mmCIF file of the N, C-alpha and C atoms, coordinates in Angstrom:
data_MODEL
# 
_entry.id   MODEL 
# 
loop_
_atom_site.group_PDB 
_atom_site.id 
_atom_site.type_symbol 
_atom_site.label_atom_id 
_atom_site.label_alt_id 
_atom_site.label_comp_id 
_atom_site.label_asym_id 
_atom_site.label_entity_id 
_atom_site.label_seq_id 
_atom_site.pdbx_PDB_ins_code 
_atom_site.Cartn_x 
_atom_site.Cartn_y 
_atom_site.Cartn_z 
_atom_site.occupancy 
_atom_site.B_iso_or_equiv 
_atom_site.pdbx_formal_charge 
_atom_site.auth_seq_id 
_atom_site.auth_comp_id 
_atom_site.auth_asym_id 
_atom_site.auth_atom_id 
_atom_site.pdbx_PDB_model_num 
ATOM 1   N N  . VAL A 1 1  ? -152.057 -49.181 -117.639 1.00 0.00 ? 1  VAL A N  1 
ATOM 2   C CA . VAL A 1 1  ? -150.775 -48.499 -117.466 1.00 0.00 ? 1  VAL A CA 1 
ATOM 3   C C  . VAL A 1 1  ? -149.668 -49.130 -118.413 1.00 0.00 ? 1  VAL A C  1 
ATOM 4   N N  . THR A 1 2  ? -148.468 -48.432 -118.514 1.00 0.00 ? 2  THR A N  1 
ATOM 5   C CA . THR A 1 2  ? -147.454 -48.877 -119.942 1.00 0.00 ? 2  THR A CA 1 
ATOM 6   C C  . THR A 1 2  ? -146.066 -48.227 -119.538 1.00 0.00 ? 2  THR A C  1 
ATOM 7   N N  . ALA A 1 3  ? -145.606 -49.459 -119.902 1.00 0.00 ? 3  ALA A N  1 
ATOM 8   C CA . ALA A 1 3  ? -144.206 -49.105 -119.355 1.00 0.00 ? 3  ALA A CA 1 
ATOM 9   C C  . ALA A 1 3  ? -143.266 -49.237 -120.845 1.00 0.00 ? 3  ALA A C  1 
ATOM 10  N N  . THR A 1 4  ? -141.798 -48.574 -120.398 1.00 0.00 ? 4  THR A N  1 
ATOM 11  C CA . THR A 1 4  ? -141.085 -49.467 -121.986 1.00 0.00 ? 4  THR A CA 1 
ATOM 12  C C  . THR A 1 4  ? -140.010 -49.358 -121.423 1.00 0.00 ? 4  THR A C  1 
ATOM 13  N N  . ASP A 1 5  ? -138.749 -50.006 -122.046 1.00 0.00 ? 5  ASP A N  1 
ATOM 14  C CA . ASP A 1 5  ? -137.732 -50.346 -121.609 1.00 0.00 ? 5  ASP A CA 1 
ATOM 15  C C  . ASP A 1 5  ? -136.573 -50.684 -123.326 1.00 0.00 ? 5  ASP A C  1 
ATOM 16  N N  . ALA A 1 6  ? -136.034 -49.972 -123.289 1.00 0.00 ? 6  ALA A N  1 
ATOM 17  C CA . ALA A 1 6  ? -135.371 -49.272 -124.384 1.00 0.00 ? 6  ALA A CA 1 
ATOM 18  C C  . ALA A 1 6  ? -134.384 -50.444 -124.757 1.00 0.00 ? 6  ALA A C  1 
ATOM 19  N N  . ASP A 1 7  ? -134.061 -51.831 -124.100 1.00 0.00 ? 7  ASP A N  1 
ATOM 20  C CA . ASP A 1 7  ? -133.231 -52.595 -124.366 1.00 0.00 ? 7  ASP A CA 1 
ATOM 21  C C  . ASP A 1 7  ? -134.218 -53.287 -125.594 1.00 0.00 ? 7  ASP A C  1 
ATOM 22  N N  . GLU A 1 8  ? -133.313 -54.141 -126.620 1.00 0.00 ? 8  GLU A N  1 
ATOM 23  C CA . GLU A 1 8  ? -133.927 -54.816 -127.868 1.00 0.00 ? 8  GLU A CA 1 
ATOM 24  C C  . GLU A 1 8  ? -134.064 -56.465 -127.664 1.00 0.00 ? 8  GLU A C  1 
ATOM 25  N N  . GLY A 1 9  ? -135.360 -57.113 -128.065 1.00 0.00 ? 9  GLY A N  1 
ATOM 26  C CA . GLY A 1 9  ? -135.087 -58.299 -128.183 1.00 0.00 ? 9  GLY A CA 1 
ATOM 27  C C  . GLY A 1 9  ? -135.985 -58.593 -126.757 1.00 0.00 ? 9  GLY A C  1 
ATOM 28  N N  . LEU A 1 10 ? -135.648 -59.661 -126.198 1.00 0.00 ? 10 LEU A N  1 
ATOM 29  C CA . LEU A 1 10 ? -136.383 -60.082 -124.798 1.00 0.00 ? 10 LEU A CA 1 
ATOM 30  C C  . LEU A 1 10 ? -135.827 -59.563 -123.652 1.00 0.00 ? 10 LEU A C  1 
ATOM 31  N N  . ASN A 1 11 ? -134.664 -58.406 -123.807 1.00 0.00 ? 11 ASN A N  1 
ATOM 32  C CA . ASN A 1 11 ? -134.257 -57.963 -122.616 1.00 0.00 ? 11 ASN A CA 1 
ATOM 33  C C  . ASN A 1 11 ? -135.407 -56.617 -122.775 1.00 0.00 ? 11 ASN A C  1 
ATOM 34  N N  . GLY A 1 12 ? -135.955 -56.328 -123.793 1.00 0.00 ? 12 GLY A N  1 
ATOM 35  C CA . GLY A 1 12 ? -136.913 -54.863 -124.024 1.00 0.00 ? 12 GLY A CA 1 
ATOM 36  C C  . GLY A 1 12 ? -138.503 -55.915 -122.993 1.00 0.00 ? 12 GLY A C  1 
ATOM 37  N N  . LEU A 1 13 ? -138.258 -56.677 -122.859 1.00 0.00 ? 13 LEU A N  1 
ATOM 38  C CA . LEU A 1 13 ? -140.181 -57.328 -122.233 1.00 0.00 ? 13 LEU A CA 1 
ATOM 39  C C  . LEU A 1 13 ? -140.521 -56.728 -120.995 1.00 0.00 ? 13 LEU A C  1 
ATOM 40  N N  . VAL A 1 14 ? -141.735 -55.911 -120.809 1.00 0.00 ? 14 VAL A N  1 
ATOM 41  C CA . VAL A 1 14 ? -141.817 -55.660 -119.472 1.00 0.00 ? 14 VAL A CA 1 
ATOM 42  C C  . VAL A 1 14 ? -143.181 -56.723 -119.480 1.00 0.00 ? 14 VAL A C  1 
ATOM 43  N N  . LYS A 1 15 ? -142.947 -56.773 -118.448 1.00 0.00 ? 15 LYS A N  1 
ATOM 44  C CA . LYS A 1 15 ? -144.040 -57.530 -117.269 1.00 0.00 ? 15 LYS A CA 1 
ATOM 45  C C  . LYS A 1 15 ? -144.570 -56.569 -116.436 1.00 0.00 ? 15 LYS A C  1 
ATOM 46  N N  . TYR A 1 16 ? -145.692 -57.283 -116.191 1.00 0.00 ? 16 TYR A N  1 
ATOM 47  C CA . TYR A 1 16 ? -146.906 -56.378 -114.941 1.00 0.00 ? 16 TYR A CA 1 
ATOM 48  C C  . TYR A 1 16 ? -147.207 -56.792 -113.749 1.00 0.00 ? 16 TYR A C  1 
ATOM 49  N N  . SER A 1 17 ? -147.171 -56.346 -112.712 1.00 0.00 ? 17 SER A N  1 
ATOM 50  C CA . SER A 1 17 ? -147.916 -56.889 -111.519 1.00 0.00 ? 17 SER A CA 1 
ATOM 51  C C  . SER A 1 17 ? -147.904 -56.023 -110.336 1.00 0.00 ? 17 SER A C  1 
ATOM 52  N N  . MET A 1 18 ? -149.654 -56.929 -109.732 1.00 0.00 ? 18 MET A N  1 
ATOM 53  C CA . MET A 1 18 ? -150.098 -55.276 -108.509 1.00 0.00 ? 18 MET A CA 1 
ATOM 54  C C  . MET A 1 18 ? -148.979 -56.077 -107.560 1.00 0.00 ? 18 MET A C  1 
ATOM 55  N N  . LYS A 1 19 ? -148.738 -54.851 -106.866 1.00 0.00 ? 19 LYS A N  1 
ATOM 56  C CA . LYS A 1 19 ? -147.986 -54.709 -105.453 1.00 0.00 ? 19 LYS A CA 1 
ATOM 57  C C  . LYS A 1 19 ? -148.976 -55.077 -104.174 1.00 0.00 ? 19 LYS A C  1 
ATOM 58  N N  . LYS A 1 20 ? -148.284 -55.543 -103.293 1.00 0.00 ? 20 LYS A N  1 
ATOM 59  C CA . LYS A 1 20 ? -149.504 -56.113 -102.369 1.00 0.00 ? 20 LYS A CA 1 
ATOM 60  C C  . LYS A 1 20 ? -151.045 -55.865 -103.201 1.00 0.00 ? 20 LYS A C  1 
ATOM 61  N N  . GLU A 1 21 ? -151.160 -56.516 -103.679 1.00 0.00 ? 21 GLU A N  1 
ATOM 62  C CA . GLU A 1 21 ? -152.468 -56.453 -104.081 1.00 0.00 ? 21 GLU A CA 1 
ATOM 63  C C  . GLU A 1 21 ? -153.737 -57.360 -103.278 1.00 0.00 ? 21 GLU A C  1 
ATOM 64  N N  . SER A 1 22 ? -154.491 -56.424 -102.414 1.00 0.00 ? 22 SER A N  1 
ATOM 65  C CA . SER A 1 22 ? -155.417 -56.504 -101.609 1.00 0.00 ? 22 SER A CA 1 
ATOM 66  C C  . SER A 1 22 ? -156.321 -57.860 -101.836 1.00 0.00 ? 22 SER A C  1 
ATOM 67  N N  . ASP A 1 23 ? -157.508 -58.128 -100.696 1.00 0.00 ? 23 ASP A N  1 
ATOM 68  C CA . ASP A 1 23 ? -158.303 -59.450 -101.456 1.00 0.00 ? 23 ASP A CA 1 
ATOM 69  C C  . ASP A 1 23 ? -159.658 -58.538 -101.959 1.00 0.00 ? 23 ASP A C  1 
ATOM 70  N N  . MET A 1 24 ? -160.275 -57.251 -101.776 1.00 0.00 ? 24 MET A N  1 
ATOM 71  C CA . MET A 1 24 ? -160.510 -56.375 -102.640 1.00 0.00 ? 24 MET A CA 1 
ATOM 72  C C  . MET A 1 24 ? -160.350 -56.134 -104.296 1.00 0.00 ? 24 MET A C  1 
ATOM 73  N N  . ALA A 1 25 ? -159.618 -55.094 -103.695 1.00 0.00 ? 25 ALA A N  1 
ATOM 74  C CA . ALA A 1 25 ? -158.436 -55.099 -105.614 1.00 0.00 ? 25 ALA A CA 1 
ATOM 75  C C  . ALA A 1 25 ? -158.681 -56.698 -106.336 1.00 0.00 ? 25 ALA A C  1 
ATOM 76  N N  . SER A 1 26 ? -158.322 -57.689 -105.733 1.00 0.00 ? 26 SER A N  1 
ATOM 77  C CA . SER A 1 26 ? -158.345 -58.902 -106.636 1.00 0.00 ? 26 SER A CA 1 
ATOM 78  C C  . SER A 1 26 ? -159.795 -59.222 -106.685 1.00 0.00 ? 26 SER A C  1 
ATOM 79  N N  . GLU A 1 27 ? -160.736 -58.684 -106.105 1.00 0.00 ? 27 GLU A N  1 
ATOM 80  C CA . GLU A 1 27 ? -161.640 -59.067 -106.850 1.00 0.00 ? 27 GLU A CA 1 
ATOM 81  C C  . GLU A 1 27 ? -162.574 -58.251 -107.558 1.00 0.00 ? 27 GLU A C  1 
ATOM 82  N N  . VAL A 1 28 ? -162.241 -57.157 -107.907 1.00 0.00 ? 28 VAL A N  1 
ATOM 83  C CA . VAL A 1 28 ? -162.772 -55.770 -108.543 1.00 0.00 ? 28 VAL A CA 1 
ATOM 84  C C  . VAL A 1 28 ? -161.919 -55.446 -109.693 1.00 0.00 ? 28 VAL A C  1 
ATOM 85  N N  . PHE A 1 29 ? -160.463 -55.803 -109.810 1.00 0.00 ? 29 PHE A N  1 
ATOM 86  C CA . PHE A 1 29 ? -159.587 -55.773 -110.560 1.00 0.00 ? 29 PHE A CA 1 
ATOM 87  C C  . PHE A 1 29 ? -159.081 -56.634 -111.282 1.00 0.00 ? 29 PHE A C  1 
ATOM 88  N N  . HIS A 1 30 ? -158.519 -56.941 -112.418 1.00 0.00 ? 30 HIS A N  1 
ATOM 89  C CA . HIS A 1 30 ? -157.786 -57.987 -113.223 1.00 0.00 ? 30 HIS A CA 1 
ATOM 90  C C  . HIS A 1 30 ? -156.806 -56.946 -114.362 1.00 0.00 ? 30 HIS A C  1 
ATOM 91  N N  . LEU A 1 31 ? -155.820 -57.392 -113.689 1.00 0.00 ? 31 LEU A N  1 
ATOM 92  C CA . LEU A 1 31 ? -154.216 -56.578 -114.550 1.00 0.00 ? 31 LEU A CA 1 
ATOM 93  C C  . LEU A 1 31 ? -153.594 -57.794 -115.404 1.00 0.00 ? 31 LEU A C  1 
ATOM 94  N N  . ASP A 1 32 ? -153.529 -57.370 -116.819 1.00 0.00 ? 32 ASP A N  1 
ATOM 95  C CA . ASP A 1 32 ? -153.248 -57.972 -117.761 1.00 0.00 ? 32 ASP A CA 1 
ATOM 96  C C  . ASP A 1 32 ? -151.289 -57.966 -117.710 1.00 0.00 ? 32 ASP A C  1 
ATOM 97  N N  . THR A 1 33 ? -150.561 -59.315 -117.507 1.00 0.00 ? 33 THR A N  1 
ATOM 98  C CA . THR A 1 33 ? -149.545 -59.360 -116.637 1.00 0.00 ? 33 THR A CA 1 
ATOM 99  C C  . THR A 1 33 ? -148.272 -58.658 -118.302 1.00 0.00 ? 33 THR A C  1 
ATOM 100 N N  . GLU A 1 34 ? -149.252 -59.278 -119.306 1.00 0.00 ? 34 GLU A N  1 
ATOM 101 C CA . GLU A 1 34 ? -148.419 -58.509 -120.861 1.00 0.00 ? 34 GLU A CA 1 
ATOM 102 C C  . GLU A 1 34 ? -148.260 -57.590 -120.905 1.00 0.00 ? 34 GLU A C  1 
ATOM 103 N N  . THR A 1 35 ? -149.607 -57.028 -120.862 1.00 0.00 ? 35 THR A N  1 
ATOM 104 C CA . THR A 1 35 ? -150.195 -55.441 -121.579 1.00 0.00 ? 35 THR A CA 1 
ATOM 105 C C  . THR A 1 35 ? -150.431 -54.426 -120.658 1.00 0.00 ? 35 THR A C  1 
ATOM 106 N N  . GLY A 1 36 ? -150.246 -55.202 -119.244 1.00 0.00 ? 36 GLY A N  1 
ATOM 107 C CA . GLY A 1 36 ? -150.722 -53.880 -118.292 1.00 0.00 ? 36 GLY A CA 1 
ATOM 108 C C  . GLY A 1 36 ? -152.220 -53.201 -118.438 1.00 0.00 ? 36 GLY A C  1 
ATOM 109 N N  . THR A 1 37 ? -152.834 -53.596 -119.021 1.00 0.00 ? 37 THR A N  1 
ATOM 110 C CA . THR A 1 37 ? -154.522 -53.337 -119.061 1.00 0.00 ? 37 THR A CA 1 
ATOM 111 C C  . THR A 1 37 ? -155.417 -53.786 -117.914 1.00 0.00 ? 37 THR A C  1 
ATOM 112 N N  . ILE A 1 38 ? -155.759 -52.726 -117.207 1.00 0.00 ? 38 ILE A N  1 
ATOM 113 C CA . ILE A 1 38 ? -156.825 -52.997 -115.742 1.00 0.00 ? 38 ILE A CA 1 
ATOM 114 C C  . ILE A 1 38 ? -158.341 -53.293 -116.499 1.00 0.00 ? 38 ILE A C  1 
ATOM 115 N N  . GLU A 1 39 ? -158.459 -54.130 -116.068 1.00 0.00 ? 39 GLU A N  1 
ATOM 116 C CA . GLU A 1 39 ? -160.096 -54.187 -116.514 1.00 0.00 ? 39 GLU A CA 1 
ATOM 117 C C  . GLU A 1 39 ? -160.805 -54.277 -114.995 1.00 0.00 ? 39 GLU A C  1 
ATOM 118 N N  . LEU A 1 40 ? -161.595 -54.425 -115.321 1.00 0.00 ? 40 LEU A N  1 
ATOM 119 C CA . LEU A 1 40 ? -163.053 -54.390 -114.216 1.00 0.00 ? 40 LEU A CA 1 
ATOM 120 C C  . LEU A 1 40 ? -163.961 -55.890 -114.158 1.00 0.00 ? 40 LEU A C  1 
ATOM 121 N N  . LEU A 1 41 ? -163.253 -56.344 -112.805 1.00 0.00 ? 41 LEU A N  1 
ATOM 122 C CA . LEU A 1 41 ? -164.259 -57.603 -112.887 1.00 0.00 ? 41 LEU A CA 1 
ATOM 123 C C  . LEU A 1 41 ? -165.528 -57.999 -112.430 1.00 0.00 ? 41 LEU A C  1 
ATOM 124 N N  . ARG A 1 42 ? -165.955 -56.456 -111.623 1.00 0.00 ? 42 ARG A N  1 
ATOM 125 C CA . ARG A 1 42 ? -167.354 -56.724 -111.834 1.00 0.00 ? 42 ARG A CA 1 
ATOM 126 C C  . ARG A 1 42 ? -168.141 -55.248 -111.305 1.00 0.00 ? 42 ARG A C  1 
ATOM 127 N N  . ILE A 1 43 ? -169.354 -54.666 -111.365 1.00 0.00 ? 43 ILE A N  1 
ATOM 128 C CA . ILE A 1 43 ? -169.344 -53.527 -111.006 1.00 0.00 ? 43 ILE A CA 1 
ATOM 129 C C  . ILE A 1 43 ? -169.009 -52.681 -110.274 1.00 0.00 ? 43 ILE A C  1 
ATOM 130 N N  . LEU A 1 44 ? -168.671 -51.458 -109.964 1.00 0.00 ? 44 LEU A N  1 
ATOM 131 C CA . LEU A 1 44 ? -167.862 -50.648 -108.937 1.00 0.00 ? 44 LEU A CA 1 
ATOM 132 C C  . LEU A 1 44 ? -169.228 -50.774 -107.413 1.00 0.00 ? 44 LEU A C  1 
ATOM 133 N N  . ASP A 1 45 ? -169.172 -50.776 -106.531 1.00 0.00 ? 45 ASP A N  1 
ATOM 134 C CA . ASP A 1 45 ? -170.210 -50.042 -105.617 1.00 0.00 ? 45 ASP A CA 1 
ATOM 135 C C  . ASP A 1 45 ? -169.396 -49.278 -104.533 1.00 0.00 ? 45 ASP A C  1 
ATOM 136 N N  . PHE A 1 46 ? -169.983 -48.050 -104.687 1.00 0.00 ? 46 PHE A N  1 
ATOM 137 C CA . PHE A 1 46 ? -169.448 -47.125 -104.077 1.00 0.00 ? 46 PHE A CA 1 
ATOM 138 C C  . PHE A 1 46 ? -170.146 -46.826 -102.654 1.00 0.00 ? 46 PHE A C  1 
ATOM 139 N N  . GLU A 1 47 ? -170.549 -47.880 -102.277 1.00 0.00 ? 47 GLU A N  1 
ATOM 140 C CA . GLU A 1 47 ? -170.861 -47.801 -100.899 1.00 0.00 ? 47 GLU A CA 1 
ATOM 141 C C  . GLU A 1 47 ? -169.695 -48.501 -99.697  1.00 0.00 ? 47 GLU A C  1 
ATOM 142 N N  . GLU A 1 48 ? -169.126 -49.741 -100.919 1.00 0.00 ? 48 GLU A N  1 
ATOM 143 C CA . GLU A 1 48 ? -168.020 -50.601 -100.543 1.00 0.00 ? 48 GLU A CA 1 
ATOM 144 C C  . GLU A 1 48 ? -167.069 -48.794 -100.304 1.00 0.00 ? 48 GLU A C  1 
ATOM 145 N N  . GLY A 1 49 ? -166.675 -48.519 -101.105 1.00 0.00 ? 49 GLY A N  1 
ATOM 146 C CA . GLY A 1 49 ? -165.599 -47.259 -100.885 1.00 0.00 ? 49 GLY A CA 1 
ATOM 147 C C  . GLY A 1 49 ? -165.821 -46.701 -101.881 1.00 0.00 ? 49 GLY A C  1 
ATOM 148 N N  . ASP A 1 50 ? -165.319 -45.161 -101.955 1.00 0.00 ? 50 ASP A N  1 
ATOM 149 C CA . ASP A 1 50 ? -165.726 -44.222 -102.963 1.00 0.00 ? 50 ASP A CA 1 
ATOM 150 C C  . ASP A 1 50 ? -164.249 -44.060 -103.464 1.00 0.00 ? 50 ASP A C  1 
ATOM 151 N N  . SER A 1 51 ? -163.379 -44.862 -103.681 1.00 0.00 ? 51 SER A N  1 
ATOM 152 C CA . SER A 1 51 ? -162.307 -44.830 -105.047 1.00 0.00 ? 51 SER A CA 1 
ATOM 153 C C  . SER A 1 51 ? -161.391 -46.299 -104.154 1.00 0.00 ? 51 SER A C  1 
ATOM 154 N N  . TYR A 1 52 ? -160.509 -46.400 -105.379 1.00 0.00 ? 52 TYR A N  1 
ATOM 155 C CA . TYR A 1 52 ? -159.768 -47.500 -105.234 1.00 0.00 ? 52 TYR A CA 1 
ATOM 156 C C  . TYR A 1 52 ? -158.438 -46.677 -105.393 1.00 0.00 ? 52 TYR A C  1 
ATOM 157 N N  . GLU A 1 53 ? -157.194 -47.755 -104.789 1.00 0.00 ? 53 GLU A N  1 
ATOM 158 C CA . GLU A 1 53 ? -156.112 -47.345 -105.147 1.00 0.00 ? 53 GLU A CA 1 
ATOM 159 C C  . GLU A 1 53 ? -154.965 -48.319 -105.560 1.00 0.00 ? 53 GLU A C  1 
ATOM 160 N N  . LEU A 1 54 ? -154.341 -48.976 -106.470 1.00 0.00 ? 54 LEU A N  1 
ATOM 161 C CA . LEU A 1 54 ? -153.646 -49.983 -106.847 1.00 0.00 ? 54 LEU A CA 1 
ATOM 162 C C  . LEU A 1 54 ? -152.558 -49.336 -106.931 1.00 0.00 ? 54 LEU A C  1 
ATOM 163 N N  . GLU A 1 55 ? -151.557 -50.508 -106.533 1.00 0.00 ? 55 GLU A N  1 
ATOM 164 C CA . GLU A 1 55 ? -149.673 -50.091 -106.959 1.00 0.00 ? 55 GLU A CA 1 
ATOM 165 C C  . GLU A 1 55 ? -149.631 -51.067 -108.011 1.00 0.00 ? 55 GLU A C  1 
ATOM 166 N N  . VAL A 1 56 ? -149.083 -50.939 -109.492 1.00 0.00 ? 56 VAL A N  1 
ATOM 167 C CA . VAL A 1 56 ? -148.745 -51.530 -110.023 1.00 0.00 ? 56 VAL A CA 1 
ATOM 168 C C  . VAL A 1 56 ? -147.305 -51.607 -110.620 1.00 0.00 ? 56 VAL A C  1 
ATOM 169 N N  . GLN A 1 57 ? -146.265 -52.354 -110.679 1.00 0.00 ? 57 GLN A N  1 
ATOM 170 C CA . GLN A 1 57 ? -144.954 -52.678 -110.700 1.00 0.00 ? 57 GLN A CA 1 
ATOM 171 C C  . GLN A 1 57 ? -144.939 -53.128 -112.208 1.00 0.00 ? 57 GLN A C  1 
ATOM 172 N N  . ALA A 1 58 ? -143.974 -52.197 -112.876 1.00 0.00 ? 58 ALA A N  1 
ATOM 173 C CA . ALA A 1 58 ? -143.162 -53.221 -114.304 1.00 0.00 ? 58 ALA A CA 1 
ATOM 174 C C  . ALA A 1 58 ? -142.215 -53.279 -114.043 1.00 0.00 ? 58 ALA A C  1 
ATOM 175 N N  . HIS A 1 59 ? -141.811 -54.497 -114.514 1.00 0.00 ? 59 HIS A N  1 
ATOM 176 C CA . HIS A 1 59 ? -140.620 -55.340 -114.196 1.00 0.00 ? 59 HIS A CA 1 
ATOM 177 C C  . HIS A 1 59 ? -140.104 -55.527 -115.557 1.00 0.00 ? 59 HIS A C  1 
ATOM 178 N N  . ASP A 1 60 ? -138.374 -55.801 -115.815 1.00 0.00 ? 60 ASP A N  1 
ATOM 179 C CA . ASP A 1 60 ? -138.145 -55.719 -117.137 1.00 0.00 ? 60 ASP A CA 1 
ATOM 180 C C  . ASP A 1 60 ? -137.657 -57.278 -117.427 1.00 0.00 ? 60 ASP A C  1 
ATOM 181 N N  . SER A 1 61 ? -136.718 -57.806 -118.083 1.00 0.00 ? 61 SER A N  1 
ATOM 182 C CA . SER A 1 61 ? -136.236 -58.901 -118.315 1.00 0.00 ? 61 SER A CA 1 
ATOM 183 C C  . SER A 1 61 ? -134.925 -59.188 -116.989 1.00 0.00 ? 61 SER A C  1 
ATOM 184 N N  . GLY A 1 62 ? -134.669 -57.728 -116.439 1.00 0.00 ? 62 GLY A N  1 
ATOM 185 C CA . GLY A 1 62 ? -133.504 -58.212 -115.466 1.00 0.00 ? 62 GLY A CA 1 
ATOM 186 C C  . GLY A 1 62 ? -134.268 -58.279 -114.180 1.00 0.00 ? 62 GLY A C  1 
ATOM 187 N N  . ALA A 1 63 ? -133.503 -57.262 -113.185 1.00 0.00 ? 63 ALA A N  1 
ATOM 188 C CA . ALA A 1 63 ? -133.945 -56.687 -112.329 1.00 0.00 ? 63 ALA A CA 1 
ATOM 189 C C  . ALA A 1 63 ? -134.764 -55.479 -111.669 1.00 0.00 ? 63 ALA A C  1 
ATOM 190 N N  . LEU A 1 64 ? -134.910 -54.693 -112.544 1.00 0.00 ? 64 LEU A N  1 
ATOM 191 C CA . LEU A 1 64 ? -135.304 -53.846 -112.785 1.00 0.00 ? 64 LEU A CA 1 
ATOM 192 C C  . LEU A 1 64 ? -136.816 -53.422 -112.045 1.00 0.00 ? 64 LEU A C  1 
ATOM 193 N N  . PHE A 1 65 ? -136.843 -52.787 -111.742 1.00 0.00 ? 65 PHE A N  1 
ATOM 194 C CA . PHE A 1 65 ? -138.843 -52.545 -112.017 1.00 0.00 ? 65 PHE A CA 1 
ATOM 195 C C  . PHE A 1 65 ? -138.706 -50.557 -111.837 1.00 0.00 ? 65 PHE A C  1 
ATOM 196 N N  . ASP A 1 66 ? -140.304 -50.784 -111.526 1.00 0.00 ? 66 ASP A N  1 
ATOM 197 C CA . ASP A 1 66 ? -140.619 -49.315 -111.006 1.00 0.00 ? 66 ASP A CA 1 
ATOM 198 C C  . ASP A 1 66 ? -142.327 -49.345 -110.843 1.00 0.00 ? 66 ASP A C  1 
ATOM 199 N N  . THR A 1 67 ? -142.573 -48.431 -109.823 1.00 0.00 ? 67 THR A N  1 
ATOM 200 C CA . THR A 1 67 ? -144.084 -48.539 -109.108 1.00 0.00 ? 67 THR A CA 1 
ATOM 201 C C  . THR A 1 67 ? -144.700 -47.053 -109.471 1.00 0.00 ? 67 THR A C  1 
ATOM 202 N N  . ALA A 1 68 ? -145.775 -47.402 -110.037 1.00 0.00 ? 68 ALA A N  1 
ATOM 203 C CA . ALA A 1 68 ? -146.977 -46.629 -109.877 1.00 0.00 ? 68 ALA A CA 1 
ATOM 204 C C  . ALA A 1 68 ? -148.317 -46.890 -109.584 1.00 0.00 ? 68 ALA A C  1 
ATOM 205 N N  . LYS A 1 69 ? -148.699 -45.980 -109.057 1.00 0.00 ? 69 LYS A N  1 
ATOM 206 C CA . LYS A 1 69 ? -149.986 -45.545 -108.296 1.00 0.00 ? 69 LYS A CA 1 
ATOM 207 C C  . LYS A 1 69 ? -151.538 -45.361 -109.405 1.00 0.00 ? 69 LYS A C  1 
ATOM 208 N N  . VAL A 1 70 ? -152.033 -46.134 -109.510 1.00 0.00 ? 70 VAL A N  1 
ATOM 209 C CA . VAL A 1 70 ? -153.145 -45.927 -109.609 1.00 0.00 ? 70 VAL A CA 1 
ATOM 210 C C  . VAL A 1 70 ? -154.573 -45.391 -109.204 1.00 0.00 ? 70 VAL A C  1 
ATOM 211 N N  . THR A 1 71 ? -155.263 -44.530 -109.143 1.00 0.00 ? 71 THR A N  1 
ATOM 212 C CA . THR A 1 71 ? -156.416 -44.034 -107.965 1.00 0.00 ? 71 THR A CA 1 
ATOM 213 C C  . THR A 1 71 ? -157.775 -43.847 -109.393 1.00 0.00 ? 71 THR A C  1 
# 
C-alpha cells in the first residue's frame, strides 16, 4: 500500500500499521511499517480460507491517518 503526505521533511513521513490485526493475519502477512509492503510469511492455504482481508492504516507525523481495505 502507498500513502503520501504533502508536508515537507519529517512532517511528511508516513508509517503503516494493521488495524485490528487478527491472529490469522499476523501469522500469514507481514506489513513493513516504513514502506507499506505486505509480504507473505507462509504459503496461503485455501482450505483455511478462500480470501483474506486486512485493514491497513497510514499515519502521518501528526494525528492524521487513513485506512484502506486490502483483500
